[in-house]
Each structure stands twice: as C-alpha cells, then as structure tokens.
N, C-alpha and C positions, 0 to 999 in steps of 0.2 A: 603491679597493682592486682587485686581480685581478679579472677575470672569466673564466667558464669557458663557451665556446661549444662545443655538441655536435650535430651533424646527422646524422641515419640516414636514407640516401638508398637509396630502391628502387623496383621497380616499383609500379603503382597498389596503393594500400592501400585496402580498401572503405572506402565513406563511414559506414557504420554503427559502424566499430571506430575513428576516428581519434581521437575527441574523449577516449575511455577511454584509449585508447594514450598520448596525449600527457601524460594525468595520471598514469598509469604510471610513465612515463620521468621524470618529475618526481619522483614520490613514491621510486622506486628509487634513483636517483641520489643525491638530499638527504638520504635517509635514510642511506645508506652513508657519505656525506661526514661525516656528525654521528657516525656510529657509530665512525670512525676519528678522531674528533677535529677535525674541520672546519667551523665554523660558518660561515653567511653571512649576507648582509643581505636577499637577496630571490631569487626564480626564476621564470622565465616558461617555459611550454610552448607548442609549436604543433603544428599538424599540416596538411598539404596532402595531396593524393592520392599526392604520391611522397616525403614527406620527414616525419618527426619530427624536430622542435627543442626543444633546451633551451638556455636561458641563466641562469647562477647568479652574480650579483651579490656583491661583498663577500667573496670569499673571500681567507683568509690565505695567505701566501707558501709555508708549510710548517706542518706540525704542531707542538703545543709540546712540549718536552722533558718526558719524564715519569719520576718515580723511584717505583719499586714497594717497596714492603716487605714480605718473605715471612718467616714462622716456619717456622723449621726443627728437627729433631729436638733432644733434650736432649743436653746434652754429652757426657753419659756414657753416648750409645745406642752400638748397636754400628756397628762402623766401614763396615758394608754399607749402614746406613740414612744415616749421613753422605754417603758416597761417592754415593749414589742421589741425594741433594739437592743436592752440587755440581754433578753431572751435569745435574740438570732447572733449575738457576740458570745453568749455563755460569761459575761463580766458583770460586775457589782456597780453600782452607780459611782462609790468611791475609785473604781479602778478608772474611769474614764478622766479625759482631760478637756479643757475648752479653749477654743478658737476662735478669733473675733475675724469674719470678712465684712465686704460690705452690707449683706444683707443681714447682719446680726451675728450673735455668739452662738456658735454650734459645739456641740458634744463629738470628741474625738475617741475613735476606741483603737488602742493599739495592741494587736493581738499577735502574740509569740506562738509560733508552731515549731517545737522541736524538731529535728531531723528524724528519719525512721531509718532501721536497719534496712540495708538492701535485700538481705533474706526476706523481710516481711513484704517489701515491695514486689519481688518476685514471686511470693507465693500469692499475692492478688493477681498477678498480671497472667501468669502462665493458664491458670484454668479459665480465666476469660478468654484468651487467646485460643484454648481449645475449643471452648463452646461457639465461638462466633468464626472460627476456620472457614474458609472460603473455598471449598472443594465444589467443583464442578457437579459433582454427585456425592452423595454420603448415604449412610445407611445405620440403622440401629440394631443391637443384636441382645439377646437376652431379656432381661426384665427391667432394664435401665433405659433412661431417654436420652442418653449421651448419644451423639452421631459423630461419626468420622467415617474417612473413605472405605474403610475396612475396621473390624474388630480391633480396637486398641488394646494391647496386651500389658504393657508396660510403660510407666514414666521415669526416666532417670535426670535427675535434677539437682545440681551440686553447684554452692557457690563458695568459692575460696577453699574447696577441698571438702567441705560439710553438705551434707544433704539439706535442701531447702524442704522443710515439712509442708506438704498440702492434700489433700485427698479431692478425686474427682471422678465421679461415676463408678465408686465403688474401688477404684485403684489409688492408691498411695506412693507418693513419689519415694525413690530409692537412689542408690548410687550402683543398681545392678542393671546389667543388661545381658543380649546372649549372644552367640558367637552364630557362625553360619549354620543354618537349619538341619544339615545332614553331616558336614564335616567337623562341625565343633558346635553342639547345641546347648553345652553346660554353660551356667551363668557365670558372667566375668563382672568384676567390681571395678568400677572407675571412677575418678572424681576431678580429672583434668583433662583437656582435650588432647593434650599430648599423649598422654600415659593411656588414655580410651583409643585412639588411633591406632597405637601400635599394639594394644592388647586385642583388639578387632581384627589387626592384621594377620597377627600370630594364630588367631581364630578363624582365619579364611575368611575376611570380610573386609574388602577394599572400600573406605567409606567415600572416597573422593570420586564423584562419577566421571569428572574429566580423566583423572588416571586409568580408572575401568576402562573409558573410551580408548585411551593410546594403548593400555595393555592390550587390548582386542587387535586393534590396528596393527601393532607390531606383531605379534603372533600370527595374525592372519596373513601379512607380507611373507613371513620367514617361512612358514608352512607350505604356503602356494610356490614360494620361489624354489624350494628345494624338490619341487615336482616339475619345474618347467613352465609354472602356469603364473597368472596373475589376477589378483582380484579386480572384478568390475566396482569400481568405489560407488559407494553409495552412503553419503553422510546421515542422512535421517535414519538409514537403517542401523548404521553404526551405532548411532545415539541410542537409537530403541534397544538394540540389543545389550548396550551398557545399563540400561534401567531394568532389564530382565534377571540380572545374575548381579550375584556379591562376589563371587570369584570367579572370575571368567576363565574357561578354559575352551580353547578353538581346537576342533576337531575336523576332519576332511572326509566326506562322504562322495558317494558315486551315484548314476543311474545309468538306464541302457542307453547304448549310443544312437538306438534307434528312436529314441525322442528326440534327438537333434535334428530330426526332419522337420520338426515345429521350428517355428519362426523362433528366433533366438530371444525376443521381446517377451514372447508368451512364457519361455522358462524361467527367465529372469523374474518377471511378475508373478509367476506362479509360486516358485520357491520361497519368494520374498513375502508375499502376501499370506500363504498358508503356514509357512513354517519358520519365517524370519531367517532365512539363510543368504549367504551371500554366493553369487554365479562366480563361476572363474573363466576364464579364457587363455588359450595357448599362446604362451610368451612370444613365439614369433609369427603365428599368423594371425593372430587376435580373432581367431575364431573362438566362439563358445566351446568350452570343454565340458564332458560329462560327469564332471566333478563339481562337488560344491564345499562351504565351509558351513558349520554351524556353530553358535556358541553354547557351551554346555555350562551348568551352574555345578558341575560335580569334577572331582578327581575320581574318576573309574580305575579299579583294580585291574581292568583287562584293557587300561589304555583309552578306553571310550569304545571298544568294538562293539558291544551291544546295544550303545547308545546310537552310533553311528548306522547301525543295523535296521534299528527302528525307525529312525528318519528315514533310511533309504527306502522302506517299505511304503511310509507314508507318501514320500514324495514321488513313488513311482505311481502309486492310486492318484495323486493331483496331476501328474502329467500324462496319465493315461486318461484322463477326463478332458485334458485340454488337446491330446492328440485327436481325440472323439470331434470334439467340436470342430477341430482345424479340417479333418476330412469331410464332414459332415458339410461342412459351412461351405465349402468349395463347391461342392456339387449344385450350387442354386446359383445361376448368374445374378450378379449385382442387379439389373437392369428388373430381374422376376421379382427383386426383394420391395422394390419400389411401392407396390401399391398398400404392403403392410405400413408405410408411414404415414399413411392417411387415418391410419386408428390410434396414433400416439401423438397426444396433445402437446404442443410447443408451451402455449399459454393459453389460458383461457379466452382471454380478448384477442389473441392473435393468430388462433387456428391451429391447425396440426402441421406437423414437421412435413407431409406431403405437400401442403399447401406453400410452406416455408420453401421447399425445395423449388418449388416452379418459380417462387419471386427471385431467389438465389440464381437459378438457372439464367434468367433472362439478364438480370443485373450482371451477373458475369461475363456474360455476351459483351454488354453495353461498356463495362470496364476494358474488357481485352481490346477489343475495338480502338479504344482512346489511348492504350499503352502498347500498341503495337503487336499484341498476341494472338495466336490463333483462336479465332472467335468458336469454331466449331469444338474445338479440345477444350477451350475453357469451359462451355456449356455442359460438354460431356462430363467433364470433371466435377464440376457443381452439382450436376443432376446426380451422378452416383456418389458423390461425398458423404451423404447423410445414410446410404445404404445398409451399411455395418451396423448401425445401430439396433437392429432386428436379428443380427445374428447370435448363436449361441456364445460365442467367444466374448464379443463385448457385452454379452448379458452378465457374463461370468466376471470378465475384466473390463468395467467401464472405461477405464484410463486408456486402453488400448486402442479407442474408437480414431476412426481415422487412419493409423497405423496398418489395423488388420483389413479397411477397407482396401488399401493400397497392394497388402499381399494377396486378398484375394482377387483384385483386379489384373495383378500381374500373372496369379494362376489360371486366369480365364481369358488369358492372353488380349488383356486390353493395353492399348497404345501405353508405351512405358513413361512417356510426359503426362499423359493423364493419370496413371497410377501414383506417379509422383506428386503431382498435384492432389489428389484426395489424401495422400499421407500429410502433405503440406498445407491442407487447407485451415487448418487451426492455429498454425504460428503467424506471429509469435505469441508465446501463452504467458511472457513475462518479459523483464526486461533484458535478460541473460539470455531468452531463448534464440536461436536463428530464426533465420527468414527463410520464405519459401525459396525453393532452389531454381524454380523456373518463371517466366513470365504468366507462363498459364497458372502454375499454383498462387501466384501474387493475385490473379484477377478471381480465382475462386475464394482466396482469404480474405480479400477486401470486401467481394460480394457477401460474404459469411457475415462478417462482421458489421457491416453497414446496413445490411437487412436487420440484424438484430438493433443495432441503435437506432434506425429508422421508426421499427414497431414500437419501441418502448417510449420513444418520443411520441410518435401517434397518439397511444393510450397514456401519454401523460403519467408514465412511471420512470421519473429520472433519478438520479442519484441524490441523496440529500444528505448534508452533513458527513458523517462518516458511514453512512448507511449507502450500501450499492450492493443488494442482494445478487445483481443480474449479471455482475463485474463489467458494467458498461464503460468503468473508466480505464480498465484494463484493455478492453475492446478497441476504443478509440486511441489508446495510446500504440496498441499495435498496429492500427492504421497508420498512424504517425511515422511510427518506424519503418514501415515499409515503404511509404511514398519518399520519404529523406532518405534512408538508406540505400534505397534503389533508384534514387533520382527521377523520382516518376512527374511527370506533367500531367495532371489531373485536377478539374475544375471540379470542386467539392459541392457546390450548390445544385448543378444541374443532376449530378448523381444522386445526391441526398433527396431532391424533391423526386426524382425519378422513384425510387426505392420508396419514398412515403406513399406516392400515388398507387402503389401495387397492395398496400398493405388490406385495403378492404376491395377485393375483386369484384365483390356480388355488390358493391355500392353503383346505384344508377345515377347518370350524369345529371339528371335532375334533380337529385338530391343534394347537388353542391351550389351551395348559393355564390352565384358570381357577381361581383362589384364593376362598376362602370368607371370607378376612379381612375383617371388615365395617370395618375403620378405614380401609381405602382407598376413596377414593371419585374416579371421574372423571368428566368432564366429555362427554357426547355428545350431539351436535347441540344445544347449548346449556343441555341440561338437566343438573342434578347426579343422576346415581343411583348407588346403592350397590349396585355388584357388583366389582368390581375385581380384583385383580391378575392380568393376563394375560402369559404368557410366550410369545416366539417359540421354538419348539423348534430353529429353525438356528441361533440366536446364543444363546437361554439368558437374552436380555434381558427386562426387562421394559417391555412395550409403552407404558403409559401413562407410565413413568419416563424414557423416551426423549422424549418429548414435552416433560416437564418440564427434560431436559437440553438439548432445541433452544432451549426458553426462555431459559435461562440463557445461551445462545450469543448469544441476540438482544439479551439485556441487556447484554453485551460492547460488541455494536455500537452498542447505544442509548448507553451511556456515551463511546464513539467519537464519536459525532454530537453529543452534547451538550455536550462537552469543546469542541468546535470551535465550540461555540455560546457558548463562556464558562460553562458550567453546571459545578457540582461533582460528581465522580463519587463522592466518598463519601454524598452525598444520595440518588442512585441506588440503593446499596446501602442505605441505609436505608429506602427505599419498598419495595423488593423481599424485603428480610428479613421483610416481614410475612406472605409466603406468600400464594397465590392471587391474585396481582396479574399479569394477562396481559392488560389492556386498555392498549397502549402510550401511548395519547393520555391516559387519563386517569393513567396513571404521571408523564407528563412534567407534566402541570397539577398532580399533586400536590407534584412535586419543586419546581416555579416557585413553589407556594403557602409550602412549607417555606424555599426560599432567601429570599424575603422576610421570613419570619419570624425567621430567624435573623441577619439583617441589623439587625433592632431590638433595643433593650436589652433587653427583656424576653424576647426569644429567646435572646440571648447568655447571659442571668443564668439563665433555666430550662434549658438546656442543662447548664450547669456544676453545678445541683441535680440534674438528673435522672442526670448522669454519676456522681456522689457517691452517692446513693442505689443505682445498680446496681454500683459497687463495693464498696459496704459488703455487700450483699447478695450478691454472688459470695464475698466472701471468708467471710462466715459460713455460707452454705448450703455452702461447700467443708469448712469447719471442724465442722459439725455434721453434715454428710450428710446433706442434706435440704433441700427445697424449702420457702418460705414461702408457700404458696400458700392460699387459704382467705380468709374473712371476718375482716374486723376485729372484735374485741370491744369494742364501743363503752362498756360499762359500765365498763372501766378505763382509759380515756382521761381520765387524772387530770389532764392540763395543756391548759389553753385552746389551746395553738398547736397539739397535735395532734388535739383535737377539731374545731378549725377548718380543719385540713388535710385531715380525713376527709372533712368535708361539702364543702369544695372538690372533692376528688379526685372524689368521687361525681357532683358537679352537672357538673364538666368532661368526664368520660369520657362522662357521657351526651348532653351537647350535642354533643360532637365524633364520636360516632358518629351522631347524625341528621345532623349536617353532613354526615360522610363518606357517609352514604346517600344524601344529595340532592346529592352530588359539589359540594358548597360546601366547598371545601378551605380556602379561606382563612377561611371562617367557623368551621372545625374548628380551625386555627391560632388563630384568638381565642380561641376556648373553653378551648385549654391553656394560651394565655398569660396566665388568671385564676389559674393556678397559681404563679406566679413569688412574689409576695407571702407565701401560707403556706409553699411550701417553704423560702424563704429563712429566714422566721421559726421554722420547726419545727428546722432544723438550729441557729440561734442560739440556742434555748432549752431544746432537748429533748435527752436523752442516751440514744442509741438502744440503747447495750449496757448497759442498766440491771442492778443487782445482783439485783433479783426477777425470776426467769426468766420469769414470766408477762407482764410488762411489756415485757420483751426481745422475746419471740416478736410480741406484739400489733404492736409498734413497727415489726419486721423485716416483718411482714406489712404494715403502713402504707407502708413502702417499696415493698414489691411493688406495692402499688395505685398507685404514684406510676409505676412503670415501665409497668405494664398501661395505664393512663389516655393516657400519651404514645404509645403503640403503637397507638392508634385512628388516628393520623396518620403515625406513622414508629418504625424503632427506633432510639432516639437512640443507643445504644452503638455504632452503627455511623458516626457523625457525628465528624468529628474536630474537635480544638480544644476 
C-alpha cells in the first residue's frame, strides 16, 4: 500500500529535544490521519540534528465515502426552522425523507460525503501540525510569523511517490532534501523512505538515532581497546553525542598527565560538561587515563589531527580551571567555610543552610545513638557535609557536591569515616543508587533527608498530585531504602517530632498552645509521655499530628518500595491500620509474616471467616446504633461451638500478643491460625441473630472478640480477597 514520507529540514535542533520531537511528529500526524478516516499499518519517526523524519506505511489512497443521517424538525414545524435545517445540510426539501416516532413525524436528511484523496488530507494536516508543534522553545526568523525550534529550511512531503503540494511560511513542499552539511551538501531527491534513507546514508547522514548511538558505542570501544583503555560508560552522554552529529566519527585526544592530580570525577565531569567527551580508564588498573574520546561530525583529510588538537587546547584550559579550584579550595579547612553557609538561603520559610546544618548535626547525633553509630563522628560529618557548597569547585560543578567535600576532608586529614560519610550523605539519590557505606554515613544521610521532609511538612508545602518540586518523595524513598536494606531499628515518630520541633529554633515556648486533653499522647525522646496536643500559632497545625501525617507519607513510599519487591499494598495498609506502627523494619517483617500466612489454606479460610464476622458486626452495629465491645457472658454460651470459639479466641489473642511483643510475627500468625476451625464451626452451627436478644448480643460480642484477636497481628478488614 502507499507510503507517506515527510521530512522537516532545519538548522540544528538541540540534542535534548530530538527524541521527543520525533515522537510528537509521529503522534500528531498519525492521530490526525486516523481522525480524518485514514488508518495505516505502521509508522516510524527519526531525528537528526537537522531534520525530523516520518514514514507512515500502509495508507489507503483515499478516505471512505460516508453517509450521515441527521434528524431535523417536525414536518409541521415553523417554516423558519425547516429552512434553517435545509441550510445547515445543504439540501433541498425534496431531498429529505420523513420518519415517524412517538413524538410525531420528522424530516430526515441523509448526507453523502464522498471520500477525499489522501494527498489532500495530508496537505491539510501537515501545515497545521507545523504551526502547532509543541517545541519547548521556538523562534521566528525573517519577516514571517512561522515558529520552529530553529529556522525551517525545507519540507519534503511525498505520498505514493508523488509530491504532496502545499505551502507554509513561504516554503513549498517538494521531494528534495540535502545531505551532510559539509561532506555532501548537494540536493537529493527522494520519494520513498527506503530510497530516502539509503541516499542520505550515501550522503553521509545516518537517519536513525539508535544506529548513530550504536556506531559511536562500537567505534569508541574498538578505538579505546586498541590503546589498552576502556570507556567510562555514560549512556546519557552517548545519546547526547548521537544527537549532535549526522555522521559520527570517534577520535581520541589527550591532556597533560599533571591534571590527573585532580580528583577523577572532576576531570570526567569537566570534559563531559564542556566538550561532550568520554573519559577513559586504564584497562588493567581501572585508573583514569589522560586520554579521552570525542565524537566529530567530520571525516577529516588529516585523520582528525587538527580537530583533536583544538579539543586538546580547550580541555587543557578547562582542566586548568578545575586544578586551580582544587588547589585553592584545599587551603581552607571545611570548618572555616561554615559561616558562609549563613549567607545561603535554603528556603525563605526554613532559613539558611547554616541554620539547617545545625539542625542536621543534632538530628544525626540522635540517629547515630539509636542505630549504634559513633555519635561524635556522625555529628562532625553532618556539620561538614554542606561546607563544600561554598567552594569554587562545587560552584562550577554543582553535581559534585558532597563528593568534593569528601575529597577536601581527606586532603585536610579529617577522619576517613567522616570523609566517607560526607560523600555519602546525599545517598541514595535514586532507586538504583548505592547506600551510604557506613553507619556514620547512614546517620548523616537520614538526618539530611528527614530534616528536609520535616521542614516542608512544618511549612505545609507537601507534594500534590504529580508535583514534587523539592523531590520529597525521592527523599522519603531514600530513607525507606536505607532503613530496610540496612536492617535498622528506628522509631520514626520520635525522630520526626524531634526534627519538626527544631524547624523554628527562635520560637518561644509560650508561643506554643498546650492542650490538657489527656487522650492524646506523644512520643518524646523514645518515651511515651502524656502531655500533648501542641499547636503552632503560625499555621494552626497540631505539631504532633504533623508527624503522624509525615508517617502516612512514608507509608505510601513504603508501599511503592515493597510493591517493586512484589509485596501486596493491602497488607501494608492492614498493618498500618493498627496504629502506633512507626518502626518501618518491624512493619515489613510483620507484612512478610502476614503474606506467608495468607498463602496457606488456614490463612485463606480464616480471612474469609474474619471478613464475615466483621461484615455482620458492621451491619448490626449500624442498625442498632451501638458497638458490641465488652466481655462475652460465658454463662449463656449454650452451644458447644460458641463455647469452643470463645476459649480459642482468648487463647489465640493471648499467644498472638505475647508473640508480637517478642517480635515473633510468624509465631503470632501460628497462634491466630488456630482460630480457623472454631470460626468455621461457629458459622456452620450457630445463628448469630438469635431471637433471644441476650443470645444475639452475646454472639455479636463474640464476633467482636474474633475481630479484636486478629487485630493483634493486622486489621483483616483492610485485606483484599
């Protein structure tokens, strides 16, 4: 079947925009084709620095004929209404038919719309797509009003081998394109994609970005291997360089060995940021080499000698700057840089980085004490962790913060564990990032993330929907990963409350409104104290409720983490619903034990029985307007099944509570499993809603005892199935 070939040829398109632009072109054109009645078999989109390309295969030669039936006014309607209907349909009265229904006799218009030739449809679609194209940034040029990411130079548009004629912004469509800007700039005529791609390849243009990427990867590997070197892989840089060239040529350059005195990450970052070059390492020692790879868009007559010489000079200048920063920054101890943090605002409502560092330092000490890390070292690491923000190197390369602090600490003979903790305190920054290497680093990392989360919770700037400008979800997920993967026992609520209490250090005690409500209890320093509800006058929020709300946010992140591990989110809800669960590690262990239990026959049957008991209770409590708490009257348990159930429930609840207190969650599940048989027997033989009100009340209380007993391990009502 016929094929549509479209190329939009322009000045250089930024590499970061190319992939999305190709997909946008594909979706906009194909969706418009389908909307106008043209289906297709397949479509492929490509991008190079100078062109967007679309090929749509299997298009019909024209749209189908369509007959539309429209109901008009009643035949006895006013003449004005009938004439209006005729005008809207373009028909005469004699062309209409009549149709009876319950409301009378109406005029019916049958309008036949003949199909349109596909070229006519395409000529309508493409200019509209060009005008509305969703570039992140676009520009106008010359005297016209057409906008494109860079000046649009030509449009190739052919259907079934013939040019689709249209004009936009002074550009007329044609079957003409151009090859490589320098290597083959002459015009090329092409009418079908296969011919187009081959002719461009002959003209030194690789249309497919994936193919350009692979050519760079293979050539870089071969060139470095021949020198006994290895490429330091960087997939993002690889894709970016593929978007900078139409005919990739990989060349090797070098720089003076003296620059290797600078930390390797600085060199890698510098040549990547400034010159889009790949760093190399020694194939045997894995140490950074004084060589690099660049990707040229030229086949040079001298084999690339002048190109590499030019790049060598630029890279030498950049590395000289980096070396200067390195040598200069090392001279000032990190401790002496701390006062400068008081001049950097972290957030208008949360104070300066200096204030924040003081909070993190104290919090790191509390966490270190809890997890068995050296408190003094953890607090020192937290105090120095942000000092590199005011160094010249981090000012030039912000992505090296933390890492440079670690290097400066080592150069200044700070304790090695502290230096490593400074490096690790941002970790993990994503689901695949590594965790801090030591407990000291863990304390600093948790303190940093928890202070951030507590701060934004205090000022009520939480993530909403898909918006998370401060990456709070990532921070919480990082805490979850650290706690679970490091198997840390950490009570969340005391730590969160402590962090929140420090957010406004200048707040006077009398500014906090204290409640005498004895039903509210908070955790302070790990101990339960009955004092409670305190309100922040600035926001009116209950301070301790904010910590509970933050815990709920962590529960959501925990669900995400466990879901990726294959766990069920409803089991997490069932455990959190018990209340007072703020030890994430123990929550996970309880969820794991519950999951294993529910996979057994006893667990499955007991879940059914408990849900039945819960549903009956909900119905009867709603109907009666009361709850059925309280003790069961054993004197009126007249049937053997209810007596046996009562005995089993009491025993199971006691054993489960004992096991939970001993953190033996599998033991608690085994205790609850013993309820399966008596629960099944009870529902088989006993009528809950007995005629005698006292029997009915007693049996409903027994059902409540089932619910209460299982709540020793989880809220079964939250479990699906």
